[in-house]
mmJSON file of the N, C-alpha and C atoms, coordinates in Angstrom:
{"data_MODEL":{"atom_site":{
"group_PDB":["ATOM","ATOM","ATOM","ATOM","ATOM","ATOM","ATOM","ATOM","ATOM","ATOM","ATOM","ATOM","ATOM","ATOM","ATOM","ATOM","ATOM","ATOM","ATOM","ATOM","ATOM","ATOM","ATOM","ATOM","ATOM","ATOM","ATOM","ATOM","ATOM","ATOM","ATOM","ATOM","ATOM","ATOM","ATOM","ATOM","ATOM","ATOM","ATOM","ATOM","ATOM","ATOM","ATOM","ATOM","ATOM","ATOM","ATOM","ATOM","ATOM","ATOM","ATOM","ATOM","ATOM","ATOM","ATOM","ATOM","ATOM","ATOM","ATOM","ATOM","ATOM","ATOM","ATOM","ATOM","ATOM","ATOM","ATOM","ATOM","ATOM","ATOM","ATOM","ATOM","ATOM","ATOM","ATOM","ATOM","ATOM","ATOM","ATOM","ATOM","ATOM","ATOM","ATOM","ATOM","ATOM","ATOM","ATOM","ATOM","ATOM","ATOM","ATOM","ATOM","ATOM","ATOM","ATOM","ATOM","ATOM","ATOM","ATOM","ATOM","ATOM","ATOM","ATOM","ATOM","ATOM","ATOM","ATOM","ATOM","ATOM","ATOM","ATOM","ATOM","ATOM","ATOM","ATOM","ATOM","ATOM","ATOM","ATOM","ATOM","ATOM","ATOM","ATOM","ATOM","ATOM","ATOM","ATOM","ATOM","ATOM","ATOM","ATOM","ATOM","ATOM","ATOM","ATOM","ATOM","ATOM","ATOM","ATOM","ATOM","ATOM","ATOM","ATOM","ATOM","ATOM","ATOM","ATOM","ATOM","ATOM","ATOM","ATOM","ATOM","ATOM","ATOM","ATOM","ATOM","ATOM","ATOM","ATOM","ATOM","ATOM","ATOM","ATOM","ATOM","ATOM","ATOM","ATOM","ATOM","ATOM","ATOM","ATOM","ATOM","ATOM","ATOM"],
"id":[1,2,3,4,5,6,7,8,9,10,11,12,13,14,15,16,17,18,19,20,21,22,23,24,25,26,27,28,29,30,31,32,33,34,35,36,37,38,39,40,41,42,43,44,45,46,47,48,49,50,51,52,53,54,55,56,57,58,59,60,61,62,63,64,65,66,67,68,69,70,71,72,73,74,75,76,77,78,79,80,81,82,83,84,85,86,87,88,89,90,91,92,93,94,95,96,97,98,99,100,101,102,103,104,105,106,107,108,109,110,111,112,113,114,115,116,117,118,119,120,121,122,123,124,125,126,127,128,129,130,131,132,133,134,135,136,137,138,139,140,141,142,143,144,145,146,147,148,149,150,151,152,153,154,155,156,157,158,159,160,161,162,163,164,165,166,167,168,169,170,171,172,173,174],
"type_symbol":["N","C","C","N","C","C","N","C","C","N","C","C","N","C","C","N","C","C","N","C","C","N","C","C","N","C","C","N","C","C","N","C","C","N","C","C","N","C","C","N","C","C","N","C","C","N","C","C","N","C","C","N","C","C","N","C","C","N","C","C","N","C","C","N","C","C","N","C","C","N","C","C","N","C","C","N","C","C","N","C","C","N","C","C","N","C","C","N","C","C","N","C","C","N","C","C","N","C","C","N","C","C","N","C","C","N","C","C","N","C","C","N","C","C","N","C","C","N","C","C","N","C","C","N","C","C","N","C","C","N","C","C","N","C","C","N","C","C","N","C","C","N","C","C","N","C","C","N","C","C","N","C","C","N","C","C","N","C","C","N","C","C","N","C","C","N","C","C","N","C","C","N","C","C"],
"label_atom_id":["N","CA","C","N","CA","C","N","CA","C","N","CA","C","N","CA","C","N","CA","C","N","CA","C","N","CA","C","N","CA","C","N","CA","C","N","CA","C","N","CA","C","N","CA","C","N","CA","C","N","CA","C","N","CA","C","N","CA","C","N","CA","C","N","CA","C","N","CA","C","N","CA","C","N","CA","C","N","CA","C","N","CA","C","N","CA","C","N","CA","C","N","CA","C","N","CA","C","N","CA","C","N","CA","C","N","CA","C","N","CA","C","N","CA","C","N","CA","C","N","CA","C","N","CA","C","N","CA","C","N","CA","C","N","CA","C","N","CA","C","N","CA","C","N","CA","C","N","CA","C","N","CA","C","N","CA","C","N","CA","C","N","CA","C","N","CA","C","N","CA","C","N","CA","C","N","CA","C","N","CA","C","N","CA","C","N","CA","C","N","CA","C","N","CA","C","N","CA","C","N","CA","C"],
"label_alt_id":[null,null,null,null,null,null,null,null,null,null,null,null,null,null,null,null,null,null,null,null,null,null,null,null,null,null,null,null,null,null,null,null,null,null,null,null,null,null,null,null,null,null,null,null,null,null,null,null,null,null,null,null,null,null,null,null,null,null,null,null,null,null,null,null,null,null,null,null,null,null,null,null,null,null,null,null,null,null,null,null,null,null,null,null,null,null,null,null,null,null,null,null,null,null,null,null,null,null,null,null,null,null,null,null,null,null,null,null,null,null,null,null,null,null,null,null,null,null,null,null,null,null,null,null,null,null,null,null,null,null,null,null,null,null,null,null,null,null,null,null,null,null,null,null,null,null,null,null,null,null,null,null,null,null,null,null,null,null,null,null,null,null,null,null,null,null,null,null,null,null,null,null,null,null],
"label_comp_id":["UNK","UNK","UNK","UNK","UNK","UNK","UNK","UNK","UNK","UNK","UNK","UNK","UNK","UNK","UNK","UNK","UNK","UNK","UNK","UNK","UNK","UNK","UNK","UNK","UNK","UNK","UNK","UNK","UNK","UNK","UNK","UNK","UNK","UNK","UNK","UNK","UNK","UNK","UNK","UNK","UNK","UNK","UNK","UNK","UNK","UNK","UNK","UNK","UNK","UNK","UNK","UNK","UNK","UNK","UNK","UNK","UNK","UNK","UNK","UNK","UNK","UNK","UNK","UNK","UNK","UNK","UNK","UNK","UNK","UNK","UNK","UNK","UNK","UNK","UNK","UNK","UNK","UNK","UNK","UNK","UNK","UNK","UNK","UNK","UNK","UNK","UNK","UNK","UNK","UNK","UNK","UNK","UNK","UNK","UNK","UNK","UNK","UNK","UNK","UNK","UNK","UNK","UNK","UNK","UNK","UNK","UNK","UNK","UNK","UNK","UNK","UNK","UNK","UNK","UNK","UNK","UNK","UNK","UNK","UNK","UNK","UNK","UNK","UNK","UNK","UNK","UNK","UNK","UNK","UNK","UNK","UNK","UNK","UNK","UNK","UNK","UNK","UNK","UNK","UNK","UNK","UNK","UNK","UNK","UNK","UNK","UNK","UNK","UNK","UNK","UNK","UNK","UNK","UNK","UNK","UNK","UNK","UNK","UNK","UNK","UNK","UNK","UNK","UNK","UNK","UNK","UNK","UNK","UNK","UNK","UNK","UNK","UNK","UNK"],
"label_asym_id":["A","A","A","A","A","A","A","A","A","A","A","A","A","A","A","A","A","A","A","A","A","A","A","A","A","A","A","A","A","A","A","A","A","A","A","A","A","A","A","A","A","A","A","A","A","A","A","A","A","A","A","A","A","A","A","A","A","A","A","A","A","A","A","A","A","A","A","A","A","A","A","A","A","A","A","A","A","A","A","A","A","A","A","A","A","A","A","A","A","A","A","A","A","A","A","A","A","A","A","A","A","A","A","A","A","A","A","A","A","A","A","A","A","A","A","A","A","A","A","A","A","A","A","A","A","A","A","A","A","A","A","A","A","A","A","A","A","A","A","A","A","A","A","A","A","A","A","A","A","A","A","A","A","A","A","A","A","A","A","A","A","A","A","A","A","A","A","A","A","A","A","A","A","A"],
"label_entity_id":["1","1","1","1","1","1","1","1","1","1","1","1","1","1","1","1","1","1","1","1","1","1","1","1","1","1","1","1","1","1","1","1","1","1","1","1","1","1","1","1","1","1","1","1","1","1","1","1","1","1","1","1","1","1","1","1","1","1","1","1","1","1","1","1","1","1","1","1","1","1","1","1","1","1","1","1","1","1","1","1","1","1","1","1","1","1","1","1","1","1","1","1","1","1","1","1","1","1","1","1","1","1","1","1","1","1","1","1","1","1","1","1","1","1","1","1","1","1","1","1","1","1","1","1","1","1","1","1","1","1","1","1","1","1","1","1","1","1","1","1","1","1","1","1","1","1","1","1","1","1","1","1","1","1","1","1","1","1","1","1","1","1","1","1","1","1","1","1","1","1","1","1","1","1"],
"label_seq_id":[1,1,1,2,2,2,3,3,3,4,4,4,5,5,5,6,6,6,7,7,7,8,8,8,9,9,9,10,10,10,11,11,11,12,12,12,13,13,13,14,14,14,15,15,15,16,16,16,17,17,17,18,18,18,19,19,19,20,20,20,21,21,21,22,22,22,23,23,23,24,24,24,25,25,25,26,26,26,27,27,27,28,28,28,29,29,29,30,30,30,31,31,31,32,32,32,33,33,33,34,34,34,35,35,35,36,36,36,37,37,37,38,38,38,39,39,39,40,40,40,41,41,41,42,42,42,43,43,43,44,44,44,45,45,45,46,46,46,47,47,47,48,48,48,49,49,49,50,50,50,51,51,51,52,52,52,53,53,53,54,54,54,55,55,55,56,56,56,57,57,57,58,58,58],
"pdbx_PDB_ins_code":[null,null,null,null,null,null,null,null,null,null,null,null,null,null,null,null,null,null,null,null,null,null,null,null,null,null,null,null,null,null,null,null,null,null,null,null,null,null,null,null,null,null,null,null,null,null,null,null,null,null,null,null,null,null,null,null,null,null,null,null,null,null,null,null,null,null,null,null,null,null,null,null,null,null,null,null,null,null,null,null,null,null,null,null,null,null,null,null,null,null,null,null,null,null,null,null,null,null,null,null,null,null,null,null,null,null,null,null,null,null,null,null,null,null,null,null,null,null,null,null,null,null,null,null,null,null,null,null,null,null,null,null,null,null,null,null,null,null,null,null,null,null,null,null,null,null,null,null,null,null,null,null,null,null,null,null,null,null,null,null,null,null,null,null,null,null,null,null,null,null,null,null,null,null],
"Cartn_x":[-206.514,-206.428,-205.06,-204.472,-203.176,-203.299,-202.266,-202.22,-202.11,-201.421,-201.258,-202.441,-203.243,-204.45,-205.648,-205.512,-206.521,-206.206,-205.101,-204.518,-205.237,-204.867,-205.381,-207.081,-207.484,-208.954,-209.487,-208.967,-209.376,-208.85,-207.863,-207.573,-208.401,-208.762,-209.877,-211.196,-211.606,-212.922,-212.862,-211.795,-211.8,-211.742,-210.998,-211.037,-212.442,-213.145,-214.366,-215.425,-215.345,-216.161,-215.814,-214.624,-214.108,-214.769,-214.608,-215.14,-216.723,-217.314,-218.703,-219.163,-218.378,-218.839,-218.452,-217.409,-217.053,-218.113,-218.727,-219.48,-220.818,-221.104,-222.394,-222.582,-221.527,-221.692,-222.074,-222.057,-222.547,-221.924,-220.43,-219.63,-219.515,-219.795,-219.749,-218.308,-217.499,-216.155,-216.007,-216.833,-216.657,-216.901,-218.065,-218.328,-217.239,-216.755,-215.576,-214.305,-213.91,-212.686,-213.051,-214.189,-214.524,-214.555,-214.83,-214.802,-213.333,-212.656,-211.154,-210.294,-210.812,-210.151,-210.582,-211.812,-212.369,-211.577,-211.514,-210.965,-209.466,-208.841,-207.143,-206.612,-207.319,-206.788,-205.467,-205.312,-203.955,-203.288,-201.972,-201.174,-201.374,-201.682,-201.918,-203.185,-204.198,-205.331,-205.151,-204.49,-204.039,-203.3,-202.273,-201.551,-202.302,-203.3,-204.16,-205.155,-205.602,-206.302,-205.568,-204.385,-203.465,-203.167,-202.954,-202.662,-204.029,-205.079,-206.387,-206.561,-206.358,-206.656,-205.426,-204.251,-203.196,-203.419,-204.065,-204.367,-205.367,-206.051,-206.82,-206.192,-204.919,-204.192,-204.129,-204.17,-203.877,-205.266],
"Cartn_y":[34.978,35.763,36.434,36.442,37.003,38.531,39.207,40.509,41.283,40.634,41.271,41.121,40.133,39.772,40.831,41.0,41.819,43.382,43.634,45.106,45.351,44.258,44.276,44.365,43.559,43.785,45.047,45.619,46.985,47.972,47.873,48.914,48.674,47.527,47.282,47.834,47.861,48.27,49.736,50.374,51.905,52.346,51.646,52.111,51.948,50.778,50.566,51.659,52.029,52.952,54.339,54.859,56.064,56.016,54.773,54.741,54.864,54.331,54.466,56.014,56.711,58.171,58.907,58.701,59.401,58.89,57.82,57.38,57.943,58.747,59.392,60.36,60.915,61.883,61.099,61.708,61.336,60.204,60.114,59.057,57.89,56.78,55.453,54.956,55.304,54.87,53.415,52.951,51.623,50.51,50.769,49.897,49.737,50.877,51.021,50.417,50.593,49.88,48.455,47.91,46.468,45.868,46.571,46.053,46.169,47.077,47.07,45.795,45.544,44.369,42.98,42.974,41.707,41.603,42.636,42.557,42.428,43.13,43.023,42.201,41.914,40.887,41.566,42.652,43.211,42.494,42.425,41.75,42.223,43.631,44.049,43.524,43.194,42.556,41.193,40.374,39.003,39.088,39.991,40.055,40.466,41.387,41.727,40.677,39.959,38.75,37.627,37.453,36.586,36.993,38.325,38.804,38.696,39.105,38.967,37.413,36.55,35.1,34.359,34.878,34.396,33.37,33.764,32.878,31.803,31.472,30.498,29.378,29.444,28.243,27.189,25.926,24.622,24.265],
"Cartn_z":[-21.97,-23.145,-23.289,-24.383,-24.748,-24.655,-24.034,-23.88,-25.321,-26.208,-27.572,-28.188,-28.115,-28.744,-28.27,-26.799,-26.294,-26.802,-26.94,-27.255,-28.819,-29.548,-31.009,-31.15,-30.233,-30.379,-29.912,-28.943,-28.528,-29.592,-30.036,-31.203,-32.336,-32.75,-33.933,-33.513,-32.326,-31.829,-31.851,-31.46,-31.463,-32.971,-33.956,-35.247,-35.864,-35.606,-36.024,-35.642,-34.379,-33.714,-34.591,-34.939,-35.426,-36.811,-37.556,-38.872,-38.887,-37.935,-37.738,-37.598,-36.821,-36.652,-37.892,-38.408,-39.805,-40.871,-40.986,-41.93,-41.815,-40.911,-40.698,-41.744,-42.311,-43.58,-44.843,-45.871,-47.227,-47.785,-47.43,-47.939,-47.146,-47.659,-46.662,-46.771,-45.784,-45.675,-45.129,-44.186,-43.654,-44.683,-45.662,-46.574,-47.727,-47.924,-48.979,-48.564,-47.207,-46.731,-46.762,-46.435,-46.434,-47.73,-48.764,-50.127,-50.597,-50.229,-50.549,-49.934,-48.685,-48.113,-48.771,-49.065,-49.753,-51.113,-51.861,-53.104,-53.25,-52.347,-52.633,-51.62,-50.524,-49.432,-49.003,-48.484,-48.122,-46.947,-46.944,-46.002,-44.665,-44.367,-43.077,-42.407,-43.18,-42.735,-42.22,-43.009,-42.534,-41.257,-41.159,-39.936,-38.658,-39.028,-37.981,-37.347,-38.369,-38.09,-37.173,-37.801,-36.918,-35.675,-35.325,-34.022,-33.147,-33.661,-32.932,-32.265,-33.372,-33.03,-32.585,-31.904,-31.596,-30.58,-29.524,-28.442,-28.775,-29.936,-30.2,-30.974,-31.09,-31.802,-30.953,-31.582,-30.713,-30.206],
"occupancy":[1.0,1.0,1.0,1.0,1.0,1.0,1.0,1.0,1.0,1.0,1.0,1.0,1.0,1.0,1.0,1.0,1.0,1.0,1.0,1.0,1.0,1.0,1.0,1.0,1.0,1.0,1.0,1.0,1.0,1.0,1.0,1.0,1.0,1.0,1.0,1.0,1.0,1.0,1.0,1.0,1.0,1.0,1.0,1.0,1.0,1.0,1.0,1.0,1.0,1.0,1.0,1.0,1.0,1.0,1.0,1.0,1.0,1.0,1.0,1.0,1.0,1.0,1.0,1.0,1.0,1.0,1.0,1.0,1.0,1.0,1.0,1.0,1.0,1.0,1.0,1.0,1.0,1.0,1.0,1.0,1.0,1.0,1.0,1.0,1.0,1.0,1.0,1.0,1.0,1.0,1.0,1.0,1.0,1.0,1.0,1.0,1.0,1.0,1.0,1.0,1.0,1.0,1.0,1.0,1.0,1.0,1.0,1.0,1.0,1.0,1.0,1.0,1.0,1.0,1.0,1.0,1.0,1.0,1.0,1.0,1.0,1.0,1.0,1.0,1.0,1.0,1.0,1.0,1.0,1.0,1.0,1.0,1.0,1.0,1.0,1.0,1.0,1.0,1.0,1.0,1.0,1.0,1.0,1.0,1.0,1.0,1.0,1.0,1.0,1.0,1.0,1.0,1.0,1.0,1.0,1.0,1.0,1.0,1.0,1.0,1.0,1.0,1.0,1.0,1.0,1.0,1.0,1.0,1.0,1.0,1.0,1.0,1.0,1.0],
"B_iso_or_equiv":[0.0,0.0,0.0,0.0,0.0,0.0,0.0,0.0,0.0,0.0,0.0,0.0,0.0,0.0,0.0,0.0,0.0,0.0,0.0,0.0,0.0,0.0,0.0,0.0,0.0,0.0,0.0,0.0,0.0,0.0,0.0,0.0,0.0,0.0,0.0,0.0,0.0,0.0,0.0,0.0,0.0,0.0,0.0,0.0,0.0,0.0,0.0,0.0,0.0,0.0,0.0,0.0,0.0,0.0,0.0,0.0,0.0,0.0,0.0,0.0,0.0,0.0,0.0,0.0,0.0,0.0,0.0,0.0,0.0,0.0,0.0,0.0,0.0,0.0,0.0,0.0,0.0,0.0,0.0,0.0,0.0,0.0,0.0,0.0,0.0,0.0,0.0,0.0,0.0,0.0,0.0,0.0,0.0,0.0,0.0,0.0,0.0,0.0,0.0,0.0,0.0,0.0,0.0,0.0,0.0,0.0,0.0,0.0,0.0,0.0,0.0,0.0,0.0,0.0,0.0,0.0,0.0,0.0,0.0,0.0,0.0,0.0,0.0,0.0,0.0,0.0,0.0,0.0,0.0,0.0,0.0,0.0,0.0,0.0,0.0,0.0,0.0,0.0,0.0,0.0,0.0,0.0,0.0,0.0,0.0,0.0,0.0,0.0,0.0,0.0,0.0,0.0,0.0,0.0,0.0,0.0,0.0,0.0,0.0,0.0,0.0,0.0,0.0,0.0,0.0,0.0,0.0,0.0,0.0,0.0,0.0,0.0,0.0,0.0],
"pdbx_formal_charge":[null,null,null,null,null,null,null,null,null,null,null,null,null,null,null,null,null,null,null,null,null,null,null,null,null,null,null,null,null,null,null,null,null,null,null,null,null,null,null,null,null,null,null,null,null,null,null,null,null,null,null,null,null,null,null,null,null,null,null,null,null,null,null,null,null,null,null,null,null,null,null,null,null,null,null,null,null,null,null,null,null,null,null,null,null,null,null,null,null,null,null,null,null,null,null,null,null,null,null,null,null,null,null,null,null,null,null,null,null,null,null,null,null,null,null,null,null,null,null,null,null,null,null,null,null,null,null,null,null,null,null,null,null,null,null,null,null,null,null,null,null,null,null,null,null,null,null,null,null,null,null,null,null,null,null,null,null,null,null,null,null,null,null,null,null,null,null,null,null,null,null,null,null,null],
"auth_seq_id":[1,1,1,2,2,2,3,3,3,4,4,4,5,5,5,6,6,6,7,7,7,8,8,8,9,9,9,10,10,10,11,11,11,12,12,12,13,13,13,14,14,14,15,15,15,16,16,16,17,17,17,18,18,18,19,19,19,20,20,20,21,21,21,22,22,22,23,23,23,24,24,24,25,25,25,26,26,26,27,27,27,28,28,28,29,29,29,30,30,30,31,31,31,32,32,32,33,33,33,34,34,34,35,35,35,36,36,36,37,37,37,38,38,38,39,39,39,40,40,40,41,41,41,42,42,42,43,43,43,44,44,44,45,45,45,46,46,46,47,47,47,48,48,48,49,49,49,50,50,50,51,51,51,52,52,52,53,53,53,54,54,54,55,55,55,56,56,56,57,57,57,58,58,58],
"auth_comp_id":["UNK","UNK","UNK","UNK","UNK","UNK","UNK","UNK","UNK","UNK","UNK","UNK","UNK","UNK","UNK","UNK","UNK","UNK","UNK","UNK","UNK","UNK","UNK","UNK","UNK","UNK","UNK","UNK","UNK","UNK","UNK","UNK","UNK","UNK","UNK","UNK","UNK","UNK","UNK","UNK","UNK","UNK","UNK","UNK","UNK","UNK","UNK","UNK","UNK","UNK","UNK","UNK","UNK","UNK","UNK","UNK","UNK","UNK","UNK","UNK","UNK","UNK","UNK","UNK","UNK","UNK","UNK","UNK","UNK","UNK","UNK","UNK","UNK","UNK","UNK","UNK","UNK","UNK","UNK","UNK","UNK","UNK","UNK","UNK","UNK","UNK","UNK","UNK","UNK","UNK","UNK","UNK","UNK","UNK","UNK","UNK","UNK","UNK","UNK","UNK","UNK","UNK","UNK","UNK","UNK","UNK","UNK","UNK","UNK","UNK","UNK","UNK","UNK","UNK","UNK","UNK","UNK","UNK","UNK","UNK","UNK","UNK","UNK","UNK","UNK","UNK","UNK","UNK","UNK","UNK","UNK","UNK","UNK","UNK","UNK","UNK","UNK","UNK","UNK","UNK","UNK","UNK","UNK","UNK","UNK","UNK","UNK","UNK","UNK","UNK","UNK","UNK","UNK","UNK","UNK","UNK","UNK","UNK","UNK","UNK","UNK","UNK","UNK","UNK","UNK","UNK","UNK","UNK","UNK","UNK","UNK","UNK","UNK","UNK"],
"auth_asym_id":["A","A","A","A","A","A","A","A","A","A","A","A","A","A","A","A","A","A","A","A","A","A","A","A","A","A","A","A","A","A","A","A","A","A","A","A","A","A","A","A","A","A","A","A","A","A","A","A","A","A","A","A","A","A","A","A","A","A","A","A","A","A","A","A","A","A","A","A","A","A","A","A","A","A","A","A","A","A","A","A","A","A","A","A","A","A","A","A","A","A","A","A","A","A","A","A","A","A","A","A","A","A","A","A","A","A","A","A","A","A","A","A","A","A","A","A","A","A","A","A","A","A","A","A","A","A","A","A","A","A","A","A","A","A","A","A","A","A","A","A","A","A","A","A","A","A","A","A","A","A","A","A","A","A","A","A","A","A","A","A","A","A","A","A","A","A","A","A","A","A","A","A","A","A"],
"auth_atom_id":["N","CA","C","N","CA","C","N","CA","C","N","CA","C","N","CA","C","N","CA","C","N","CA","C","N","CA","C","N","CA","C","N","CA","C","N","CA","C","N","CA","C","N","CA","C","N","CA","C","N","CA","C","N","CA","C","N","CA","C","N","CA","C","N","CA","C","N","CA","C","N","CA","C","N","CA","C","N","CA","C","N","CA","C","N","CA","C","N","CA","C","N","CA","C","N","CA","C","N","CA","C","N","CA","C","N","CA","C","N","CA","C","N","CA","C","N","CA","C","N","CA","C","N","CA","C","N","CA","C","N","CA","C","N","CA","C","N","CA","C","N","CA","C","N","CA","C","N","CA","C","N","CA","C","N","CA","C","N","CA","C","N","CA","C","N","CA","C","N","CA","C","N","CA","C","N","CA","C","N","CA","C","N","CA","C","N","CA","C","N","CA","C","N","CA","C","N","CA","C","N","CA","C"],
"pdbx_PDB_model_num":[1,1,1,1,1,1,1,1,1,1,1,1,1,1,1,1,1,1,1,1,1,1,1,1,1,1,1,1,1,1,1,1,1,1,1,1,1,1,1,1,1,1,1,1,1,1,1,1,1,1,1,1,1,1,1,1,1,1,1,1,1,1,1,1,1,1,1,1,1,1,1,1,1,1,1,1,1,1,1,1,1,1,1,1,1,1,1,1,1,1,1,1,1,1,1,1,1,1,1,1,1,1,1,1,1,1,1,1,1,1,1,1,1,1,1,1,1,1,1,1,1,1,1,1,1,1,1,1,1,1,1,1,1,1,1,1,1,1,1,1,1,1,1,1,1,1,1,1,1,1,1,1,1,1,1,1,1,1,1,1,1,1,1,1,1,1,1,1,1,1,1,1,1,1]
}}}
């Protein structure tokens, strides 16, 4: 497994865990972020996915 890919996966997991903890309150942050990613398809999300799956090419 690529070191950059592993670091990105760990970073994403930590961000998801933090969002899950914050979402315990009355405002659903995780689902709102997911909706914004689906609607606007930001460039940072594509770069993140490319980084995570960098070792899967070929």
